[in-house]
N, C-alpha and C positions, 0 to 999 in steps of 0.2 A: 463572669456572670457578677454584676452589683444588684443589689436590691435598694431600692434606697426607703428608708423608713422615714417619716415626718418627723423630727425634733432632734434628729441623731445626727452629729459631724461625724463622716468618715474622713476627713483630713488630714487628723494626727493618731489614724489611727481607730478600728470601730468598737464602738464600749461594748460591752457584753453587755448583752440584755437580760435577766434570771426571767423573765418570761417572753417568750415566744408564740403567737395563735398557729396553731394548728393552719391554718385558714395562708398566711404565709409561707410557714414549710411547705406547703402543696404547691401553694403558687410559683415559691423557687425550685420543688423539684420539678415541675411542667417546662418551667421554661427552659431549667438545663435539658429535660428531655429533647424539647424541641431544637433547641441549640446543636445538639448533637445530632439527631437526625437530619439537622440542613447542611451539613454536610456534602458535599457531592464533589465530582469527578466529569466533569462536558470533556468529553472525548470523541475527535472529528477523525472518523475512518472510514475503510474500508468493508465490505459487507461482507459478514461470517467472520470477519477478526472478531467479533467480542460476540459471540452466540450467548441465550440468555443463560443457560445453564451455568457458564463460567460468571455473568456478572451477577445469577445469583447467590453461587459460591461467595464470592467477595465482599457481595454487600453484607451478610450473612459476617463475616469474617472481622470485616473491617466498621461494618457501621456506617458506612461513605454508601450514596445514592449514586449510580453512574448513570450518566443521560449521555446516549449515543447519537449523533449526527452520521450520516452515512455519505460520505462523498466519495472522491478521484483527484487525479495530481494537478490537474488546472482551478479544478474548483476549492480545493484545500486552499493553494496559496491565494486566488481571488477572495476569499472569504481573512483572512488573515490580512490579505497585503491594505482590504478597506476597511480592517477595523486597527491598521498598524498592530498586530498580535494579541489582539483582546475578542474574547469571548468564547474561549476553548482554554483547557488546562493540557492537553496533550493533543497531541497530533500525529498524524501516519505518513506524511510523503515520502517518497523513494528515496531513495537513497540518493540519486542523482537530482533532484531539488532540491536539496537542502543547501550545499553553500553558497552555490548561483543565486537563489533566495536571498540568504541571508548577507550576501556583498551586496546585493540590488534594494532588497527593501525590511533587511533589518525588524527580520520578524520573531524571529526565536531570539532563544536567550541558551546557553554554552550547560551542557551537562555536566554537573556535581557527579565522576564517578564512584567516590566515594557512597555516596546512596545506591550505587546499581550493584547488585550482586553482581557479577562478574564469573563466577564458579561456573551455572547449567551453560555456558555459553558455550557455538560451536568457536571456536577460542579466533580461528584463522577471520571466520566473518565478523567477529566482534574488531578485530583489530583494521580490518579493512574498511569498514563502515566507520569506527572512529577517524581514520587516515581520509575518507574520503570527504568527510560534513566538517574537515577543520577549518577552521577562519580564524586567520589572526593567532593560531596555536592554540585554540580552544577547539574541540570535539562539541559537536552540537547531536548528534544522533548516534543511536545504538539500534543494531538491525532485531527485528522480531520474523517477518515473512517473505519468505525470497521464494521466487517461481521462473518461469520462463514464459515466452510466446514464441508459439510456430504457426506450422500446418495444420489445421485438424479437415481430416477429411474424411466426408459422406459418399463410397464408391463401395456398387456392388463385387467390385472384383478389381481391389487396391492395388497401386505400385507399390514397391517397395523404399521408393525414395522420391522423396517432392523439391523442389525449391518455389522460394518465393514466386517468383515469376512465371510459375504454372500458373496463378490467379490469373496472368492474361493471355494464361492459351484461351486458344479458339474451341479447346474441348471442352472446355465449363462454361463458354455465353452465357450470360445470363445467368448464368446460378453459380456468382460466387459473392463473397463479403468478407469486410474488413472493414475499420476502424478508419475515418478521414484521420487521425492522431500523427503524432511524431514518429511511432512504434515504426509505422508501415513504413514512413520514409528512408527510414536507418536501415528497416529489412531490406528494401530492396537495393537501397545503395551497395548492400555487404554485397547481394547477390549478383549484381551487376559492375562486380570487380574491385569497387571503390571500397573504401576503409575512411566511414564518417569520423570514427574516435577520434583516429591521429588527424584528423582534420579542426578537430574542434576549436584550435587558435589560430586558426590560418583563415581569415572572412573569408577570404576570395578564394580560396580552396573548394570550403565549402558550402560558399554559394553555388561556384561551379555543380558538387558533388548533385546540389537539391535541383539545378538543374537539368540534371541529366535524367534524376527520378522524376520530378513534375514531369516531363518528357514522355517516358515510359507512360506515368501511370493516368497521363490524358489519353492517350494515343487507344489505351485499351479500357477508357470507363466505362464503354460497352460492355464489357464482362461483366459488370456490377450489379449486383441484381437487387442489393442495400446496402447503404453501411449502416452497416450495427453499433447503437451507441451502448448500450446495456451488454451484461453476459446474458443473462432471460434473452432477451433479444436473440441473439445471437446462436442458442440454445436451440430456440423453440423453434427455429429457422432450418437448422439442420434435421433436428429432427422431422419434422414436416419432408423435408428432403428439396425445398424449395431452393437449400443451398448444397453444395456436393464439396465445394472447398474455401475452405474460407482460413484466414490467419487469424489467431485465440490464442489464449493462455493454455496453458497443459490443464490444469486443474477443470477445467468445461469439456474439453476429448475428452481423459477420463472419464468424466462422469457421464457423457454422452454414450462412453463403450460399455456401459453394466445396461445399458439400456439396447443399443443395438451395435453387434458384434461388429457390421463392417462399417462402426466411425470407429476411429483411431488419431491418435495426435502423434505427431513426426516430429522432431529435429532436423530442419533443410538442411540441405547439404551447405548450406555457406555460413551454418551456426543459429541453432536457438537462441533470442535474448532473451540477457538473463539478467533482474532486478531484485532490489529487495526494497521492501516496502523499512519501514525505521519508526524510530520510537524520538518526536522532538517537543522540546517545552516551548509555545506560544511565548513570544516574547513579555506579555502583557498577563499571564494565564496567575491565576489567583488561590491556586493550591498546588502548589509544587508536590507539598509531601503527599497525597495524594497519588500523582500521575506517577512519582519512584514508586509506591506501594505496588497500584498499578502493573507496572513493567518488572518488577520482579515475581509479582505472583504469576501472570502470564508466561511465565518461562521457566517455570515449575514444568519439569516431565511430565507428570499427568496430564497438567491444564493444560499445556501446550499440545499432549496428544488430540484434547478435545475442542481446540483452535484447528488444527490440522482438519479434522472430522467436518468441521462448519463450513471452513473454506477449500477443504481441497486442496493446500501446500502446506508445507515444509515449513516448519519455524527454527528460530536461529537456536532455538535448545536441545543440544548435543544428545542425551537420553531420552529423547521424546519420541523416537523412531521405536523405541522397543512395546512402547505402549500405542503404536501405529497400528492401524486395521490390515492385516495382511494382506486384502485384495489391494489396497491403494498401494504398497509396498511393492506388488509382482509390477502392476501398471508403470511404474516409474520405471522401473526395471526395464520394460520390455520398450519404453521412451528412450531409455539415454544408454546406453551402450557405452566403456569406457573414451570411444576415440567423440563421441557424441558431448560426453559431458566435458571434456578436454579443449572441444569444438565452442563451449558458451559463451559468445561475445556480452560481457555486462558492461552495464552503464556506466561510464563514469560521469562524472560530474558535469554538468550542464554549465557552462560559462556565460556567464551575464552576459545578455541581447540574442543567443543564439537564436531564442524559441522567436527574435521577433523576424527573422529569415524563414525559417517551418513555416511561421503564420503566414505569413504571405504568399509562400507554396501553399499550401494546405489553401487559401483563397482562391487559388486562381486555380485551383485542380476542380474544386468544390462548384466554380462558377463558368468551367467549361461546358460547351453545349458537345 
């Protein structure tokens, strides 16, 4: 900060005044305070990933104000596309939405790994995420929160195993819910015996697979009570009993299991879909230093455990499990034996243009009578 005093030249160095008034000293001090307090981190993230107690602790330790905007994958990319990567200092798209979005829209900037404390990470997850978010030899993301989507069942007498296509069974007519988004298309493709990930770079094959899924979902559209749009919306539908079978996230199923014993999360026979939400730097973010501080702060084991408690999902912090609630750990183990873990289908990077194919399929399913 510079303070201009009439009659004092500063071009060749500041002349030292023997007398400085108290008023100027106080004004300068206040200006410095305002300047320090004005530093902020604009975070574009998912619900539960930045709990207030974590924000409060970060602000207290760093003096950086955190401004949170809640979003989802589609909305994050849309916001950053519209501003060409401006408006936020840190964002959290899933790892399969980084490389393709960067190649197509140039909305991120590379990570400076020298500013990332890599020690607390699950190393295999860190390496995998760096690899999947690399464009032209530069990594654009690091992992943060991960989890799966599968089947959430609310049945008085549940069965031992489920398939995604059970959502089309007449046994659950009128009491089914899922998102009308790409994860549902991917899940049904696997359950119909296809491998959509293997066809990512084969447009003709992928279009054929999506056509098969489209036909199935239109044929059983009458089974759907409603397409859920938010986690709270789905949880309320399951709580009330309006919906008895749904495709949803593991955290939601575990949360409801605490409330009602007959509700549980199940990894489907064809495999749960695994996702990793990352940290990325928007191309025109204004405070990279604050972004790096936040990344390193939340990856500390005890802080990461607080995020797990808030979001219900585990993080890439290797030692955080030691601080996580024992009940949550047991629910995780109940949903995933070793075979289920080995069968998780991890999302690879989405090639540019692929979502346009899926978007047309989703539009036709939505419009079908």
